[in-house]
N, C-alpha and C positions, 0 to 999 in steps of 0.2 A: 713669783712669790705674790702673794695677795696680802694687803694691810693696808691700813690708814697711812702709814709711814712705811716706805719700802727704800733700803739703802742697796746699792750695787756697786761692788769694788770700791768702797769708800775709804779714802785714805786722807789723814790729816798730817800736817806737819808744823812744826815750831821751827823755821829756820831749817837746819839739816836733821833734826830730831824728827823722826817717824813715829808719831804717837798713836795713830790708828792705822791698822794694816788691812787692807783689802776686805773690808767687813759687808758681809751680805745678809741683811736681816728685815724681817717683816714684823712690824709692830701692829698688832690688831687693834681695829677700831672698839670702843666702849670696854675696855679691859684694862687693867694694870700691868704693866711689864717692868719688872724689876731688874736693874742693871748691877751684877754683883761682880767682885774681883778684888785683888789686892791693891793698895795704894799705888798710884802711877801708872796702872794698867791701861788707861785711856778712856774710862768710863765718863768722866766729865766732858773731856774733848768729844766723844762720840755724840752726847746730845746737844753740846754747843754747835755742832755741825748741822745738826736738825732743824734748827732755827737760824742758822748762818750767823751766829755770834762769833764763832770761832774766827772768822775772817777779819774782825775789828782788832784782833791782836797784832801788833806789829810784827811783822815777818811771818805770820801764820797763813797757811794757804790748806786748801781742800781739794782733792780731786775724786772722780768718780761720780755717781748719781744719787741723789735723795729724791724720792718721789712722794709728794703729798697728794692723795687722791688721784695718783696717775700723772700728776704734773710735775715735772723736774723743778725744784727750787733753785737750782743752780743754772737754769736757763739763762742766757744773757738778757732776756727780755723780762725776767722776773725782778720785780721790787723786793729787795730783801726787807724793807719796813712792812710791806703787806705780809711777807712770811711770818714776820716777829709778831704782827697782830694776830695771825691764824694759829701760831704755836707759842704760848705763853710760857714763861719761864720763872721758878721760884729758886733762890739760891740757898747755899748752905746755911749762912748767917742771916737771920732776919734784917731786912734793909729798908724798913719805912723811911720816907723823907723826913729827917728830924726837924726841919723848920716848917712842916705842914701838919695840919690837925688830921684827926683820923679820917673825917669826911674828904678832905683833900687828898689824902693819900688814896682812898678808895678810888676816886674819880681822876686821878692823875693822867692815866693812859687817856681816857677819853678826852680831856682838856687838851693833851698834847695833839690828838688827833682832830682838834679844832672845834669840838662840841662845846656850844655856849649857852644851850637852853637849860635854864635851872630846873625846870619840871623834869627834864630827861636825865639831868644829872642827880637830881635828888632819886629818882625813880632807881638808878642804876647803883647809886651808893647803897640803897636799902637791899635791892636785890641780890647785889655781889656780897654784902656783907653776911646776908642771911643764907647765901650758899655756902659761904665759909664758915657758917656755924658760930658768927660772932655777933650778929645783930643784938640779940638780947643782952649780952654783955656791955655793949657799948652805945646802945641807942639814946641813952640820957646824958652821954658825954661825947657826943661827936666833934664838938669843939676842941677836946683836949689835944695835945701833942701826940702824934702817931708813935713816940718813943715812951709816952708816959704809961703804957700798959706793958703787962708781962712779957716774957720773950715768946711763950707759946701764942699769946694773943697777937703779938708783933708779927708772927710767921703766918697765922691765920689772915692778919690784915694784907700781908704780902700776896697771900692766894687770893684774896678779894680784889685786889688791885689787878692782878692778872685776869681774874674773870670777868671783871667789869667791861673789857673790850670785846665780850664774846668770842674767845678763842675756840678753836675745834681741838686744839690738843694742848695739853699742859705737862710741862716737863719740870722735874724736880731734882735737884741736886743734892742729895744728903740733907734734906730739909729738916731731919730731926736730930742731928748729931749734936747740936748744941742746947737741946731741950731735954727737961727730966721726964720720967717716965709717965707722969699724968699728962703732961702736955704732948708728948708722943703719941699716946693712945688717942687724943683727941684729933690729932693730925691724922692718923691712921683711919679713925672712924670717919672722919671727912672725906678722905681720898676713896674709901669703899662706896660712899653715899654718892661722890661726884662721878664714878665710873659710868653710870647710866647716860650721863650726858656728854662726857668728854673721853677722850683718847689720852690715857696717863702713862707716862713713863718716869719712873723714879731711880736714880742712882742711890745705892745705898752700900755702907760697909757693914751692916747689920743682917746677917743672913737669916736670923729669926724674925726680923721685920719682913724680909722678903717672903719667907714661908707663910707669914701671918695674911699678908694682903695682897699678894701678886698672884695673878692668873697666869702669866708666863714669866720665865726668868732667862736671862742672858748671863753667862759667865764670861768675862774676858780675862786674858792674861797676856802681859807685854803686848798690849796694842792689837791683840788677834781675838776675835770672837770664838772661843773654844766649843761652846754649846749653847743652844737654845731651845727652849721646849716648855711644856706645861710645867708648872712650878711642881706640883706633886710628885711628877714623874721624875723630873730633874734631881730633886733631893733625894728621892727614895731609890730611885734607879738610874743613875746618870749613865750616859752612854761612853763618856770619855774618862780615862783614867785619871787625868789632870783635874777634872771636875771633883771626881770622888775625893782625891786628896784634899782639894781645897774646903770642901763643905765637911769633911770629917776633921778638919784642922790639923792636918799633917804639914801644911805649909800655908804661908800667907799671913 
C-alpha cells in the first residue's frame, strides 16, 4: 500500500481489551481522511497509535507496523518524541494551557523543543495563527489568557499550537464535537485550506462532516476496519453491507 502513513496488521490493546484489530490502511498525503464508526469502535485509539500516544496509557500496547514515509515509527531506534513532532494531534475538547497567554500557547511546542530566539518565536506565533485562521481575531490581544477566547477560537489556537512545530501530519480527534455550527464551519474551512500543506486524518462521529470535507473515509466497527475508500464512493455505493447499514442509520 502507498500513503503518507501506512499501517500493517496494527493491533492495539488496553490490558486484555483488544481495541484495534489487525488494521491495514494507507492514509494518502495532502488529503483529508475521515475515520467514522460508532462509539467505542477504536477510531481514537487508531489515530493515537499513529503518533505513539497510545503507549503512554498505563497497560496499553500496540503491535504491528506503522510507517511514516516508509519508516516504521515503532522501530526500537525511533524516538517517539520525534514522531510526535512530525505527527501533530488536536483533541476533542479544546485544551489551551490556562495559565498561558494566546502567544505562549501558540509557541509552547517550540519552547518545549528548546527554541529561545524571540524573533523565531514571534514569527512562528504569527505564522501558525495565520495558518489556523486566527491571527486577525487575536493579533491585538496576544497577551490575553488562552482560555479567554471562545471555544471555537480555542480549538483553532490548539491547531495553531500543533502547526507551530511544523508537523507533516495533523490528527484530529472529533475536534468539532463541543462546538456550535458556526465554529464547526470555520474549523472545516480551515482543514480544507490546510490539506495542501499537510496530511490530515480526522475522527468524527458526524457522517455529514465526513461527507463534506473528507477525500477518503474509513469505517470502523468493533475495532476492525470494515471499509476504506474515496468518500463519495463509500457513501453512495459502499461495498460492505455493514457500511451501508451504518451510513443509512440502521444501526450505530
